[in-house]
C-alpha positions, 0 to 999 in steps of 0.5 A, spaced: 508 472 541 511 479 541 507 484 545 505 490 540 508 487 534 501 488 530 500 494 533 498 500 529 504 503 526 506 510 526 504 515 520 511 518 517 507 525 517 502 529 521 495 528 520 494 534 516 501 534 512 498 532 506 493 538 505 489 540 501 491 533 496 489 529 502 484 532 507 485 531 514 478 529 516 479 523 510 486 521 513 484 521 520 478 516 519 482 512 514 488 511 519 485 512 526 479 508 524 480 503 518 487 502 519 487 501 527 481 496 526 486 492 522 491 492 527 486 490 532 483 485 528 490 482 526 492 482 534 486 478 536 486 473 530 493 471 531 493 471 539 495 464 541 497 462 535 504 459 533 505 464 528 503 470 533 510 474 533 512 473 526 512 479 522 506 480 518 509 480 511 512 473 513 505 471 516 502 473 509 507 469 505 506 463 509 498 463 510 498 455 508 501 454 515 494 456 518 491 450 518 484 452 520 481 455 513 476 460 517 482 463 521 487 463 514 482 467 510 481 472 516 488 473 517 489 474 509 484 479 510 485 483 516 493 482 516 493 484 509 489 490 511 495 492 516 500 491 511 498 494 505 496 500 509 503 501 512 506 500 505 501 506 502 502 511 508 510 510 506 508 512 498 505 519 501 509 525 503 507 532 504 507 536 497 512 540 499 517 535 500 515 531 494 521 529 489 522 526 482 523 519 481 531 517 481 534 516 475 535 509 475 527 508 477 525 513 471 530 509 466 526 503 468 519 506 468 521 509 461 523 502 459 517 498 461 512 504 460 515 508 455 516 514 460 514 516 467 508 520 465 506 514 461 507 509 467 502 514 471 497 514 466 497 506 466 497 506 474 492 511 474 487 507 469 489 500 473 487 503 479 480 506 476 478 500 473 479 496 480 472 493 481 469 494 488 475 494 493 482 493 492 489 496 490 493 498 484 501 496 485 507 498 481 511 491 482 518 489 479 519 481 477 525 477 478 528 481 472 527 488 475 522 489 469 516 493 472 509 492 471 502 494 474 498 489 477 491 490 481 489 486 487 482 485 490 480 486 497 486 486 502 491 481 497 498 482 496 501 481 489 504 474 488 510 473 492 515 473 486 513 480 485 516 486 489 512 491 491 515 498 489 508 503 490 501 502 491 494 505 492 488 504 496 482 504 492 477 502 497 472 507 498 474 508 505 480 511 502 476 517 499 469 517 500 469 523 506 473 528 501 471 525 494 464 522 495 464 516 490 469 520 485 475 515 485 479 519 479 479 525 483 483 521 489 487 518 484 489 525 481 491 528 487 495 522 489 500 524 484 501 531 488 503 527 494 506 521 491 513 519 495 518 518 489 524 517 495 520 511 498 519 508 491 526 509 488 529 506 495 525 500 494 528 500 487 535 501 489 534 495 494 533 491 487 540 493 484 544 492 490 
């Protein structure tokens, strides 16, 4: 394997940079305990396996190559947690640095949802309705049509869908700051949503 390939990736901002919308204590626990845990468990799960050293997204897209069903499910869970959280951190930015969606992304959102505001409503509603633990995602299909999907646990969207944005609605993402009030957390998300990252993801589809 490649030493450290499944180590905890660096945050793209300081632990207190998302205040007051994402509290420092909440972010610290989410990142240094939960995400760190997925990194440690992924490293341990793949140690000595022939897939050790492959990028985590590549591993997750080829789970069928892991013959042992118990190990396959473990990697699906913990490797998914490793990948999904890194993607989620990139979807966040300090409020003072928040930009608007690019013209191209805004047009695509309007085409698929009616407007950017209507997309935000649809994304928030989907995130709010995830039963138990999971994620909501903005994804693009092969025709670059945008849709909102949800996944349970640490699952990724289907391989033919390209993720553009996600939100973690596991209770561990918000319980210190919001207790059980998931809608409050989702509302705060829009204050720190990193539209530049989402727009860049969409731009790659147009290249």
